[in-house]
C-alpha positions, 0 to 999 in steps of 0.5 A, spaced: 567 720 378 564 726 372 560 732 375 554 734 371 555 741 374 557 747 371 557 754 375 550 758 375 547 751 375 540 750 379 540 744 383 537 741 390 539 736 396 533 731 395 535 730 403 535 737 405 529 740 401 528 745 406 535 748 404 531 750 398 534 752 390 541 753 390 546 756 385 553 752 383 558 757 385 564 753 384 566 745 383 573 744 386 576 737 386 569 733 388 566 739 392 561 743 389 560 750 392 552 752 393 549 758 395 542 756 397 536 760 398 535 758 406 541 757 408 546 760 404 553 757 402 554 750 403 560 746 401 558 739 398 563 733 398 559 730 392 561 723 394 557 724 400 551 728 399 546 727 392 545 733 388 540 734 383 540 739 377 534 742 376 531 746 370 529 753 372 527 755 365 
């Protein structure tokens, strides 16, 4: 699987919109570490949880 995320990207978790907007911190072996505004840092297994990149421009 090719991940379309880079550190600094803004993302949301559609299944948990209450987490708010997150910023990708790192991507290692299919796991994306994201710092969400409402719940803090989460390590997401991209095979199990979908993240959507957003443009915050």
